[in-house]
PyMOL CGO cylinders between C-alpha atoms (Angstrom):
from pymol import cmd
from pymol.cgo import CYLINDER

trace = [
    CYLINDER, 139.31, 111.49, 119.91, 137.12, 113.70, 118.69, 0.3, 1, 1, 1, 1, 1, 1,
    CYLINDER, 137.12, 113.70, 118.69, 134.06, 115.47, 120.45, 0.3, 1, 1, 1, 1, 1, 1,
    CYLINDER, 134.06, 115.47, 120.45, 131.60, 113.63, 119.09, 0.3, 1, 1, 1, 1, 1, 1,
    CYLINDER, 131.60, 113.63, 119.09, 133.50, 110.17, 120.26, 0.3, 1, 1, 1, 1, 1, 1,
    CYLINDER, 133.50, 110.17, 120.26, 134.22, 111.62, 123.92, 0.3, 1, 1, 1, 1, 1, 1,
    CYLINDER, 134.22, 111.62, 123.92, 130.34, 112.36, 124.29, 0.3, 1, 1, 1, 1, 1, 1,
    CYLINDER, 130.34, 112.36, 124.29, 129.93, 108.67, 123.18, 0.3, 1, 1, 1, 1, 1, 1,
    CYLINDER, 129.93, 108.67, 123.18, 131.59, 107.52, 125.96, 0.3, 1, 1, 1, 1, 1, 1,
    CYLINDER, 131.59, 107.52, 125.96, 130.25, 110.01, 128.71, 0.3, 1, 1, 1, 1, 1, 1,
    CYLINDER, 130.25, 110.01, 128.71, 126.55, 108.41, 127.55, 0.3, 1, 1, 1, 1, 1, 1,
    CYLINDER, 126.55, 108.41, 127.55, 128.50, 104.86, 128.13, 0.3, 1, 1, 1, 1, 1, 1,
    CYLINDER, 128.50, 104.86, 128.13, 129.60, 105.99, 131.25, 0.3, 1, 1, 1, 1, 1, 1,
    CYLINDER, 129.60, 105.99, 131.25, 126.28, 107.25, 132.59, 0.3, 1, 1, 1, 1, 1, 1,
    CYLINDER, 126.28, 107.25, 132.59, 124.15, 104.01, 131.37, 0.3, 1, 1, 1, 1, 1, 1,
    CYLINDER, 124.15, 104.01, 131.37, 126.65, 102.34, 134.24, 0.3, 1, 1, 1, 1, 1, 1,
    CYLINDER, 126.65, 102.34, 134.24, 126.04, 105.30, 136.62, 0.3, 1, 1, 1, 1, 1, 1,
    CYLINDER, 126.04, 105.30, 136.62, 122.71, 106.22, 136.49, 0.3, 1, 1, 1, 1, 1, 1,
    CYLINDER, 122.71, 106.22, 136.49, 121.09, 109.77, 137.49, 0.3, 1, 1, 1, 1, 1, 1,
    CYLINDER, 121.09, 109.77, 137.49, 124.84, 111.15, 137.20, 0.3, 1, 1, 1, 1, 1, 1,
    CYLINDER, 124.84, 111.15, 137.20, 123.94, 113.47, 134.38, 0.3, 1, 1, 1, 1, 1, 1,
    CYLINDER, 123.94, 113.47, 134.38, 122.81, 117.58, 135.69, 0.3, 1, 1, 1, 1, 1, 1,
    CYLINDER, 122.81, 117.58, 135.69, 119.50, 117.92, 135.56, 0.3, 1, 1, 1, 1, 1, 1,
    CYLINDER, 119.50, 117.92, 135.56, 116.79, 120.31, 136.64, 0.3, 1, 1, 1, 1, 1, 1,
    CYLINDER, 116.79, 120.31, 136.64, 117.53, 124.02, 137.23, 0.3, 1, 1, 1, 1, 1, 1,
    CYLINDER, 117.53, 124.02, 137.23, 120.65, 124.37, 134.95, 0.3, 1, 1, 1, 1, 1, 1,
    CYLINDER, 120.65, 124.37, 134.95, 118.29, 123.74, 132.10, 0.3, 1, 1, 1, 1, 1, 1,
    CYLINDER, 118.29, 123.74, 132.10, 115.58, 125.98, 133.17, 0.3, 1, 1, 1, 1, 1, 1,
    CYLINDER, 115.58, 125.98, 133.17, 117.36, 128.81, 131.36, 0.3, 1, 1, 1, 1, 1, 1,
    CYLINDER, 117.36, 128.81, 131.36, 116.88, 126.83, 128.25, 0.3, 1, 1, 1, 1, 1, 1,
    CYLINDER, 116.88, 126.83, 128.25, 113.14, 125.79, 128.86, 0.3, 1, 1, 1, 1, 1, 1,
    CYLINDER, 113.14, 125.79, 128.86, 110.33, 126.32, 130.66, 0.3, 1, 1, 1, 1, 1, 1,
    CYLINDER, 110.33, 126.32, 130.66, 109.18, 123.04, 130.79, 0.3, 1, 1, 1, 1, 1, 1,
    CYLINDER, 109.18, 123.04, 130.79, 110.31, 119.70, 132.95, 0.3, 1, 1, 1, 1, 1, 1,
    CYLINDER, 110.31, 119.70, 132.95, 113.58, 118.10, 130.96, 0.3, 1, 1, 1, 1, 1, 1,
    CYLINDER, 113.58, 118.10, 130.96, 112.95, 114.20, 130.93, 0.3, 1, 1, 1, 1, 1, 1,
    CYLINDER, 112.95, 114.20, 130.93, 115.96, 112.44, 132.02, 0.3, 1, 1, 1, 1, 1, 1,
    CYLINDER, 115.96, 112.44, 132.02, 118.05, 110.96, 129.12, 0.3, 1, 1, 1, 1, 1, 1,
    CYLINDER, 118.05, 110.96, 129.12, 115.64, 111.98, 126.89, 0.3, 1, 1, 1, 1, 1, 1,
    CYLINDER, 115.64, 111.98, 126.89, 116.45, 113.01, 123.11, 0.3, 1, 1, 1, 1, 1, 1,
    CYLINDER, 116.45, 113.01, 123.11, 116.18, 116.72, 124.02, 0.3, 1, 1, 1, 1, 1, 1,
    CYLINDER, 116.18, 116.72, 124.02, 118.05, 116.23, 127.35, 0.3, 1, 1, 1, 1, 1, 1,
    CYLINDER, 118.05, 116.23, 127.35, 120.83, 114.40, 125.42, 0.3, 1, 1, 1, 1, 1, 1,
    CYLINDER, 120.83, 114.40, 125.42, 120.96, 117.55, 123.11, 0.3, 1, 1, 1, 1, 1, 1,
    CYLINDER, 120.96, 117.55, 123.11, 121.28, 120.01, 125.73, 0.3, 1, 1, 1, 1, 1, 1,
    CYLINDER, 121.28, 120.01, 125.73, 124.04, 118.39, 127.69, 0.3, 1, 1, 1, 1, 1, 1,
    CYLINDER, 124.04, 118.39, 127.69, 125.91, 117.69, 123.85, 0.3, 1, 1, 1, 1, 1, 1,
    CYLINDER, 125.91, 117.69, 123.85, 125.41, 121.21, 122.94, 0.3, 1, 1, 1, 1, 1, 1,
    CYLINDER, 125.41, 121.21, 122.94, 127.04, 122.64, 126.64, 0.3, 1, 1, 1, 1, 1, 1,
    CYLINDER, 127.04, 122.64, 126.64, 129.61, 120.00, 126.43, 0.3, 1, 1, 1, 1, 1, 1,
    CYLINDER, 129.61, 120.00, 126.43, 130.81, 121.11, 122.98, 0.3, 1, 1, 1, 1, 1, 1,
    CYLINDER, 130.81, 121.11, 122.98, 130.28, 124.96, 123.42, 0.3, 1, 1, 1, 1, 1, 1,
    CYLINDER, 130.28, 124.96, 123.42, 132.34, 125.01, 126.48, 0.3, 1, 1, 1, 1, 1, 1,
    CYLINDER, 132.34, 125.01, 126.48, 135.61, 123.54, 124.70, 0.3, 1, 1, 1, 1, 1, 1,
    CYLINDER, 135.61, 123.54, 124.70, 138.12, 126.32, 124.14, 0.3, 1, 1, 1, 1, 1, 1,
    CYLINDER, 138.12, 126.32, 124.14, 137.51, 125.63, 120.01, 0.3, 1, 1, 1, 1, 1, 1,
    CYLINDER, 137.51, 125.63, 120.01, 133.89, 126.43, 120.31, 0.3, 1, 1, 1, 1, 1, 1,
    CYLINDER, 133.89, 126.43, 120.31, 133.97, 129.26, 123.48, 0.3, 1, 1, 1, 1, 1, 1,
    CYLINDER, 133.97, 129.26, 123.48, 132.75, 132.40, 121.79, 0.3, 1, 1, 1, 1, 1, 1,
    CYLINDER, 132.75, 132.40, 121.79, 134.73, 134.73, 124.23, 0.3, 1, 1, 1, 1, 1, 1,
    CYLINDER, 134.73, 134.73, 124.23, 133.79, 138.00, 122.81, 0.3, 1, 1, 1, 1, 1, 1,
    CYLINDER, 133.79, 138.00, 122.81, 130.03, 137.04, 122.56, 0.3, 1, 1, 1, 1, 1, 1,
    CYLINDER, 130.03, 137.04, 122.56, 130.32, 135.92, 126.16, 0.3, 1, 1, 1, 1, 1, 1,
    CYLINDER, 130.32, 135.92, 126.16, 132.10, 138.86, 127.77, 0.3, 1, 1, 1, 1, 1, 1,
    CYLINDER, 132.10, 138.86, 127.77, 129.32, 141.12, 125.86, 0.3, 1, 1, 1, 1, 1, 1,
    CYLINDER, 129.32, 141.12, 125.86, 126.92, 139.21, 127.02, 0.3, 1, 1, 1, 1, 1, 1,
    CYLINDER, 126.92, 139.21, 127.02, 128.26, 139.03, 130.97, 0.3, 1, 1, 1, 1, 1, 1,
    CYLINDER, 128.26, 139.03, 130.97, 126.32, 141.22, 133.14, 0.3, 1, 1, 1, 1, 1, 1,
    CYLINDER, 126.32, 141.22, 133.14, 129.13, 144.01, 135.31, 0.3, 1, 1, 1, 1, 1, 1,
    CYLINDER, 129.13, 144.01, 135.31, 128.51, 143.86, 138.80, 0.3, 1, 1, 1, 1, 1, 1,
    CYLINDER, 128.51, 143.86, 138.80, 128.25, 147.22, 140.54, 0.3, 1, 1, 1, 1, 1, 1,
    CYLINDER, 128.25, 147.22, 140.54, 131.22, 147.53, 143.08, 0.3, 1, 1, 1, 1, 1, 1,
    CYLINDER, 131.22, 147.53, 143.08, 130.18, 148.10, 146.71, 0.3, 1, 1, 1, 1, 1, 1,
    CYLINDER, 130.18, 148.10, 146.71, 131.68, 151.48, 147.42, 0.3, 1, 1, 1, 1, 1, 1,
    CYLINDER, 131.68, 151.48, 147.42, 131.58, 151.27, 150.88, 0.3, 1, 1, 1, 1, 1, 1,
    CYLINDER, 131.58, 151.27, 150.88, 134.57, 148.95, 150.86, 0.3, 1, 1, 1, 1, 1, 1,
    CYLINDER, 134.57, 148.95, 150.86, 136.40, 150.84, 149.40, 0.3, 1, 1, 1, 1, 1, 1,
    CYLINDER, 136.40, 150.84, 149.40, 135.52, 153.93, 151.39, 0.3, 1, 1, 1, 1, 1, 1,
    CYLINDER, 135.52, 153.93, 151.39, 136.33, 151.55, 154.38, 0.3, 1, 1, 1, 1, 1, 1,
    CYLINDER, 136.33, 151.55, 154.38, 139.76, 150.47, 152.64, 0.3, 1, 1, 1, 1, 1, 1,
    CYLINDER, 139.76, 150.47, 152.64, 140.71, 154.40, 152.18, 0.3, 1, 1, 1, 1, 1, 1,
    CYLINDER, 140.71, 154.40, 152.18, 140.05, 155.00, 155.61, 0.3, 1, 1, 1, 1, 1, 1,
    CYLINDER, 140.05, 155.00, 155.61, 141.84, 152.53, 157.11, 0.3, 1, 1, 1, 1, 1, 1,
    CYLINDER, 141.84, 152.53, 157.11, 145.19, 152.65, 155.33, 0.3, 1, 1, 1, 1, 1, 1,
    CYLINDER, 145.19, 152.65, 155.33, 144.54, 156.45, 154.85, 0.3, 1, 1, 1, 1, 1, 1,
    CYLINDER, 144.54, 156.45, 154.85, 144.86, 156.21, 150.97, 0.3, 1, 1, 1, 1, 1, 1,
    CYLINDER, 144.86, 156.21, 150.97, 144.21, 158.64, 148.46, 0.3, 1, 1, 1, 1, 1, 1,
    CYLINDER, 144.21, 158.64, 148.46, 141.77, 158.55, 145.97, 0.3, 1, 1, 1, 1, 1, 1,
    CYLINDER, 141.77, 158.55, 145.97, 144.25, 157.77, 143.19, 0.3, 1, 1, 1, 1, 1, 1,
    CYLINDER, 144.25, 157.77, 143.19, 144.97, 154.97, 145.62, 0.3, 1, 1, 1, 1, 1, 1,
    CYLINDER, 144.97, 154.97, 145.62, 141.56, 153.94, 146.16, 0.3, 1, 1, 1, 1, 1, 1,
    CYLINDER, 141.56, 153.94, 146.16, 141.31, 153.52, 142.27, 0.3, 1, 1, 1, 1, 1, 1,
    CYLINDER, 141.31, 153.52, 142.27, 144.19, 151.48, 141.89, 0.3, 1, 1, 1, 1, 1, 1,
    CYLINDER, 144.19, 151.48, 141.89, 142.98, 148.87, 144.85, 0.3, 1, 1, 1, 1, 1, 1,
    CYLINDER, 142.98, 148.87, 144.85, 139.71, 148.99, 142.46, 0.3, 1, 1, 1, 1, 1, 1,
    CYLINDER, 139.71, 148.99, 142.46, 141.03, 148.14, 139.34, 0.3, 1, 1, 1, 1, 1, 1,
    CYLINDER, 141.03, 148.14, 139.34, 143.81, 145.47, 140.96, 0.3, 1, 1, 1, 1, 1, 1,
    CYLINDER, 143.81, 145.47, 140.96, 141.16, 143.92, 142.96, 0.3, 1, 1, 1, 1, 1, 1,
    CYLINDER, 141.16, 143.92, 142.96, 139.01, 143.56, 139.53, 0.3, 1, 1, 1, 1, 1, 1,
    CYLINDER, 139.01, 143.56, 139.53, 141.81, 142.37, 137.96, 0.3, 1, 1, 1, 1, 1, 1,
    CYLINDER, 141.81, 142.37, 137.96, 142.53, 139.45, 140.08, 0.3, 1, 1, 1, 1, 1, 1,
    CYLINDER, 142.53, 139.45, 140.08, 138.86, 138.57, 140.41, 0.3, 1, 1, 1, 1, 1, 1,
    CYLINDER, 138.86, 138.57, 140.41, 138.43, 138.22, 136.64, 0.3, 1, 1, 1, 1, 1, 1,
    CYLINDER, 138.43, 138.22, 136.64, 141.40, 136.00, 136.72, 0.3, 1, 1, 1, 1, 1, 1,
    CYLINDER, 141.40, 136.00, 136.72, 140.10, 133.96, 139.60, 0.3, 1, 1, 1, 1, 1, 1,
    CYLINDER, 140.10, 133.96, 139.60, 137.07, 133.61, 137.83, 0.3, 1, 1, 1, 1, 1, 1,
    CYLINDER, 137.07, 133.61, 137.83, 138.73, 131.94, 134.72, 0.3, 1, 1, 1, 1, 1, 1,
    CYLINDER, 138.73, 131.94, 134.72, 141.33, 129.83, 136.58, 0.3, 1, 1, 1, 1, 1, 1,
    CYLINDER, 141.33, 129.83, 136.58, 139.63, 126.97, 137.41, 0.3, 1, 1, 1, 1, 1, 1,
    CYLINDER, 139.63, 126.97, 137.41, 138.87, 126.48, 133.63, 0.3, 1, 1, 1, 1, 1, 1,
    CYLINDER, 138.87, 126.48, 133.63, 142.10, 127.04, 132.69, 0.3, 1, 1, 1, 1, 1, 1,
    CYLINDER, 142.10, 127.04, 132.69, 143.53, 124.51, 135.61, 0.3, 1, 1, 1, 1, 1, 1,
    CYLINDER, 143.53, 124.51, 135.61, 141.16, 121.87, 133.83, 0.3, 1, 1, 1, 1, 1, 1,
    CYLINDER, 141.16, 121.87, 133.83, 142.28, 123.00, 130.54, 0.3, 1, 1, 1, 1, 1, 1,
    CYLINDER, 142.28, 123.00, 130.54, 146.07, 122.21, 130.94, 0.3, 1, 1, 1, 1, 1, 1,
    CYLINDER, 146.07, 122.21, 130.94, 145.40, 118.93, 132.60, 0.3, 1, 1, 1, 1, 1, 1,
    CYLINDER, 145.40, 118.93, 132.60, 143.10, 117.80, 129.52, 0.3, 1, 1, 1, 1, 1, 1,
    CYLINDER, 143.10, 117.80, 129.52, 146.10, 119.13, 127.29, 0.3, 1, 1, 1, 1, 1, 1,
    CYLINDER, 146.10, 119.13, 127.29, 148.52, 116.38, 128.77, 0.3, 1, 1, 1, 1, 1, 1,
    CYLINDER, 148.52, 116.38, 128.77, 146.20, 113.49, 129.66, 0.3, 1, 1, 1, 1, 1, 1,
    CYLINDER, 146.20, 113.49, 129.66, 143.68, 113.71, 126.28, 0.3, 1, 1, 1, 1, 1, 1,
    CYLINDER, 143.68, 113.71, 126.28, 146.22, 111.42, 124.36, 0.3, 1, 1, 1, 1, 1, 1,
    CYLINDER, 146.22, 111.42, 124.36, 145.61, 108.58, 127.27, 0.3, 1, 1, 1, 1, 1, 1,
    CYLINDER, 145.61, 108.58, 127.27, 142.06, 108.62, 126.37, 0.3, 1, 1, 1, 1, 1, 1,
    CYLINDER, 142.06, 108.62, 126.37, 141.11, 111.05, 129.30, 0.3, 1, 1, 1, 1, 1, 1,
    CYLINDER, 141.11, 111.05, 129.30, 137.46, 112.52, 128.40, 0.3, 1, 1, 1, 1, 1, 1,
    CYLINDER, 137.46, 112.52, 128.40, 137.37, 116.16, 129.81, 0.3, 1, 1, 1, 1, 1, 1,
    CYLINDER, 137.37, 116.16, 129.81, 133.33, 116.34, 130.98, 0.3, 1, 1, 1, 1, 1, 1,
    CYLINDER, 133.33, 116.34, 130.98, 132.81, 120.36, 129.92, 0.3, 1, 1, 1, 1, 1, 1,
    CYLINDER, 132.81, 120.36, 129.92, 130.08, 122.21, 130.42, 0.3, 1, 1, 1, 1, 1, 1,
    CYLINDER, 130.08, 122.21, 130.42, 129.10, 120.91, 133.76, 0.3, 1, 1, 1, 1, 1, 1,
    CYLINDER, 129.10, 120.91, 133.76, 127.37, 117.55, 132.40, 0.3, 1, 1, 1, 1, 1, 1,
    CYLINDER, 127.37, 117.55, 132.40, 128.19, 115.41, 135.51, 0.3, 1, 1, 1, 1, 1, 1,
    CYLINDER, 128.19, 115.41, 135.51, 127.54, 115.97, 138.63, 0.3, 1, 1, 1, 1, 1, 1,
    CYLINDER, 127.54, 115.97, 138.63, 131.06, 116.33, 140.43, 0.3, 1, 1, 1, 1, 1, 1,
    CYLINDER, 131.06, 116.33, 140.43, 132.83, 114.91, 137.79, 0.3, 1, 1, 1, 1, 1, 1,
    CYLINDER, 132.83, 114.91, 137.79, 135.27, 116.83, 135.71, 0.3, 1, 1, 1, 1, 1, 1,
    CYLINDER, 135.27, 116.83, 135.71, 137.09, 113.97, 133.96, 0.3, 1, 1, 1, 1, 1, 1,
    CYLINDER, 137.09, 113.97, 133.96, 136.65, 110.13, 133.29, 0.3, 1, 1, 1, 1, 1, 1,
    CYLINDER, 136.65, 110.13, 133.29, 138.70, 107.48, 131.95, 0.3, 1, 1, 1, 1, 1, 1,
    CYLINDER, 138.70, 107.48, 131.95, 137.49, 103.81, 131.38, 0.3, 1, 1, 1, 1, 1, 1,
    CYLINDER, 137.49, 103.81, 131.38, 139.86, 101.35, 132.90, 0.3, 1, 1, 1, 1, 1, 1,
    CYLINDER, 139.86, 101.35, 132.90, 141.25, 98.59, 130.17, 0.3, 1, 1, 1, 1, 1, 1,
    CYLINDER, 141.25, 98.59, 130.17, 142.17, 96.09, 133.17, 0.3, 1, 1, 1, 1, 1, 1,
    CYLINDER, 142.17, 96.09, 133.17, 139.20, 93.69, 132.06, 0.3, 1, 1, 1, 1, 1, 1,
    CYLINDER, 139.20, 93.69, 132.06, 137.04, 94.70, 134.71, 0.3, 1, 1, 1, 1, 1, 1,
    CYLINDER, 137.04, 94.70, 134.71, 133.37, 95.45, 133.07, 0.3, 1, 1, 1, 1, 1, 1,
    CYLINDER, 133.37, 95.45, 133.07, 132.17, 98.88, 133.63, 0.3, 1, 1, 1, 1, 1, 1,
    CYLINDER, 132.17, 98.88, 133.63, 135.41, 100.12, 135.67, 0.3, 1, 1, 1, 1, 1, 1,
    CYLINDER, 135.41, 100.12, 135.67, 136.02, 103.93, 135.27, 0.3, 1, 1, 1, 1, 1, 1,
    CYLINDER, 136.02, 103.93, 135.27, 138.08, 106.31, 136.82, 0.3, 1, 1, 1, 1, 1, 1,
    CYLINDER, 138.08, 106.31, 136.82, 136.57, 109.62, 137.80, 0.3, 1, 1, 1, 1, 1, 1,
    CYLINDER, 136.57, 109.62, 137.80, 137.89, 112.52, 138.75, 0.3, 1, 1, 1, 1, 1, 1,
    CYLINDER, 137.89, 112.52, 138.75, 137.11, 115.90, 140.34, 0.3, 1, 1, 1, 1, 1, 1,
    CYLINDER, 137.11, 115.90, 140.34, 139.23, 118.82, 140.13, 0.3, 1, 1, 1, 1, 1, 1,
    CYLINDER, 139.23, 118.82, 140.13, 139.95, 121.60, 142.47, 0.3, 1, 1, 1, 1, 1, 1,
    CYLINDER, 139.95, 121.60, 142.47, 142.23, 124.64, 142.62, 0.3, 1, 1, 1, 1, 1, 1,
    CYLINDER, 142.23, 124.64, 142.62, 142.66, 124.70, 146.10, 0.3, 1, 1, 1, 1, 1, 1,
    CYLINDER, 142.66, 124.70, 146.10, 141.93, 122.06, 149.04, 0.3, 1, 1, 1, 1, 1, 1,
    CYLINDER, 141.93, 122.06, 149.04, 139.28, 124.56, 150.84, 0.3, 1, 1, 1, 1, 1, 1,
    CYLINDER, 139.28, 124.56, 150.84, 137.33, 125.56, 147.57, 0.3, 1, 1, 1, 1, 1, 1,
    CYLINDER, 137.33, 125.56, 147.57, 134.50, 122.11, 147.37, 0.3, 1, 1, 1, 1, 1, 1,
    CYLINDER, 134.50, 122.11, 147.37, 131.49, 123.36, 148.30, 0.3, 1, 1, 1, 1, 1, 1,
    CYLINDER, 131.49, 123.36, 148.30, 128.85, 121.14, 150.12, 0.3, 1, 1, 1, 1, 1, 1,
    CYLINDER, 128.85, 121.14, 150.12, 126.80, 120.13, 147.68, 0.3, 1, 1, 1, 1, 1, 1,
    CYLINDER, 126.80, 120.13, 147.68, 129.96, 118.74, 145.87, 0.3, 1, 1, 1, 1, 1, 1,
    CYLINDER, 129.96, 118.74, 145.87, 131.02, 116.83, 149.06, 0.3, 1, 1, 1, 1, 1, 1,
    CYLINDER, 131.02, 116.83, 149.06, 127.57, 115.37, 148.99, 0.3, 1, 1, 1, 1, 1, 1,
    CYLINDER, 127.57, 115.37, 148.99, 127.93, 113.70, 145.60, 0.3, 1, 1, 1, 1, 1, 1,
    CYLINDER, 127.93, 113.70, 145.60, 130.89, 112.39, 146.56, 0.3, 1, 1, 1, 1, 1, 1,
    CYLINDER, 130.89, 112.39, 146.56, 130.19, 110.83, 149.55, 0.3, 1, 1, 1, 1, 1, 1,
    CYLINDER, 130.19, 110.83, 149.55, 130.44, 106.72, 148.99, 0.3, 1, 1, 1, 1, 1, 1,
    CYLINDER, 130.44, 106.72, 148.99, 131.38, 106.98, 145.67, 0.3, 1, 1, 1, 1, 1, 1,
    CYLINDER, 131.38, 106.98, 145.67, 134.64, 106.39, 144.13, 0.3, 1, 1, 1, 1, 1, 1,
    CYLINDER, 134.64, 106.39, 144.13, 135.12, 109.68, 142.39, 0.3, 1, 1, 1, 1, 1, 1,
    CYLINDER, 135.12, 109.68, 142.39, 138.40, 110.90, 142.78, 0.3, 1, 1, 1, 1, 1, 1,
    CYLINDER, 138.40, 110.90, 142.78, 139.14, 114.56, 144.00, 0.3, 1, 1, 1, 1, 1, 1,
    CYLINDER, 139.14, 114.56, 144.00, 142.31, 116.36, 143.36, 0.3, 1, 1, 1, 1, 1, 1,
    CYLINDER, 142.31, 116.36, 143.36, 143.23, 120.01, 144.47, 0.3, 1, 1, 1, 1, 1, 1,
    CYLINDER, 143.23, 120.01, 144.47, 145.84, 121.54, 143.16, 0.3, 1, 1, 1, 1, 1, 1,
    CYLINDER, 145.84, 121.54, 143.16, 147.23, 123.78, 145.96, 0.3, 1, 1, 1, 1, 1, 1,
    CYLINDER, 147.23, 123.78, 145.96, 147.25, 123.57, 149.89, 0.3, 1, 1, 1, 1, 1, 1,
    CYLINDER, 147.25, 123.57, 149.89, 145.60, 126.59, 151.26, 0.3, 1, 1, 1, 1, 1, 1,
    CYLINDER, 145.60, 126.59, 151.26, 147.62, 126.91, 154.48, 0.3, 1, 1, 1, 1, 1, 1,
    CYLINDER, 147.62, 126.91, 154.48, 150.97, 126.52, 152.86, 0.3, 1, 1, 1, 1, 1, 1,
    CYLINDER, 150.97, 126.52, 152.86, 152.73, 127.31, 150.22, 0.3, 1, 1, 1, 1, 1, 1,
    CYLINDER, 152.73, 127.31, 150.22, 152.93, 123.91, 148.62, 0.3, 1, 1, 1, 1, 1, 1,
    CYLINDER, 152.93, 123.91, 148.62, 151.19, 122.31, 145.62, 0.3, 1, 1, 1, 1, 1, 1,
    CYLINDER, 151.19, 122.31, 145.62, 149.85, 118.73, 145.00, 0.3, 1, 1, 1, 1, 1, 1,
    CYLINDER, 149.85, 118.73, 145.00, 150.88, 117.82, 141.49, 0.3, 1, 1, 1, 1, 1, 1,
    CYLINDER, 150.88, 117.82, 141.49, 152.64, 114.58, 142.63, 0.3, 1, 1, 1, 1, 1, 1,
    CYLINDER, 152.64, 114.58, 142.63, 148.88, 113.15, 143.76, 0.3, 1, 1, 1, 1, 1, 1,
    CYLINDER, 148.88, 113.15, 143.76, 147.82, 113.92, 140.18, 0.3, 1, 1, 1, 1, 1, 1,
    CYLINDER, 147.82, 113.92, 140.18, 150.59, 112.42, 138.39, 0.3, 1, 1, 1, 1, 1, 1,
    CYLINDER, 150.59, 112.42, 138.39, 150.14, 109.34, 140.71, 0.3, 1, 1, 1, 1, 1, 1,
    CYLINDER, 150.14, 109.34, 140.71, 146.16, 109.31, 139.63, 0.3, 1, 1, 1, 1, 1, 1,
    CYLINDER, 146.16, 109.31, 139.63, 146.93, 109.82, 136.13, 0.3, 1, 1, 1, 1, 1, 1,
    CYLINDER, 146.93, 109.82, 136.13, 150.49, 108.35, 135.52, 0.3, 1, 1, 1, 1, 1, 1,
    CYLINDER, 150.49, 108.35, 135.52, 151.62, 111.86, 133.42, 0.3, 1, 1, 1, 1, 1, 1,
    CYLINDER, 151.62, 111.86, 133.42, 154.47, 112.84, 134.62, 0.3, 1, 1, 1, 1, 1, 1,
    CYLINDER, 154.47, 112.84, 134.62, 154.40, 116.05, 132.19, 0.3, 1, 1, 1, 1, 1, 1,
    CYLINDER, 154.40, 116.05, 132.19, 151.54, 117.54, 135.45, 0.3, 1, 1, 1, 1, 1, 1,
    CYLINDER, 151.54, 117.54, 135.45, 153.59, 120.02, 137.50, 0.3, 1, 1, 1, 1, 1, 1,
    CYLINDER, 153.59, 120.02, 137.50, 153.79, 123.44, 138.59, 0.3, 1, 1, 1, 1, 1, 1,
    CYLINDER, 153.79, 123.44, 138.59, 156.20, 124.87, 136.30, 0.3, 1, 1, 1, 1, 1, 1,
    CYLINDER, 156.20, 124.87, 136.30, 154.20, 123.64, 133.19, 0.3, 1, 1, 1, 1, 1, 1,
    CYLINDER, 154.20, 123.64, 133.19, 151.27, 125.06, 134.48, 0.3, 1, 1, 1, 1, 1, 1,
    CYLINDER, 151.27, 125.06, 134.48, 152.51, 128.44, 134.63, 0.3, 1, 1, 1, 1, 1, 1,
    CYLINDER, 152.51, 128.44, 134.63, 153.87, 128.18, 131.24, 0.3, 1, 1, 1, 1, 1, 1,
    CYLINDER, 153.87, 128.18, 131.24, 150.54, 127.46, 129.65, 0.3, 1, 1, 1, 1, 1, 1,
    CYLINDER, 150.54, 127.46, 129.65, 149.18, 130.02, 132.04, 0.3, 1, 1, 1, 1, 1, 1,
    CYLINDER, 149.18, 130.02, 132.04, 151.60, 133.08, 130.93, 0.3, 1, 1, 1, 1, 1, 1,
    CYLINDER, 151.60, 133.08, 130.93, 150.73, 131.91, 126.87, 0.3, 1, 1, 1, 1, 1, 1,
    CYLINDER, 150.73, 131.91, 126.87, 146.61, 132.30, 127.95, 0.3, 1, 1, 1, 1, 1, 1,
    CYLINDER, 146.61, 132.30, 127.95, 147.66, 135.68, 129.39, 0.3, 1, 1, 1, 1, 1, 1,
    CYLINDER, 147.66, 135.68, 129.39, 149.56, 136.63, 126.23, 0.3, 1, 1, 1, 1, 1, 1,
    CYLINDER, 149.56, 136.63, 126.23, 146.60, 135.25, 123.83, 0.3, 1, 1, 1, 1, 1, 1,
]
cmd.load_cgo(trace, "trace")
């Protein structure tokens, strides 16, 4: 499917799931006036966000250039230095590696969704990029003769990474939540995603290979 076709499916999904589009604050950075829900202006903004958040359209160099750098808290590293009797050089290395890990963690959720999409897009799953749906990352229309029947999927990297607002949106709905890893034991949860999607190529080995390719590029 093309991105145009995928966005049409998202609009079809929303017609059967009213008020599932995001609105309000996410649009304030684009316009100062209030956006009318499902107006042409609203849909135009959603479509732009949906498309611009895809890997083929993301301008990484531009986003990195415009990203505000956070000034590190010197007190934290002073504490680490004293607690572990580190030299100034040791402390610089800690700061460097911490920043590298934080950068990787910030990209991780997106890469996880991108990997999943690369495996299931041929099966008519739609990746709802741009955070245009409330607490939903993937949708698929059921072809089981049930009218207005959809599979809705929310992706998390860890079983402890869902915030309270996201949990509230899911409550009382059929949105399926899947997480990749368990936070308190060394185990992953790919079998559950295979059960949801029926795609046997979704596993940790393939995901790590995907990440290695991202790191090289």
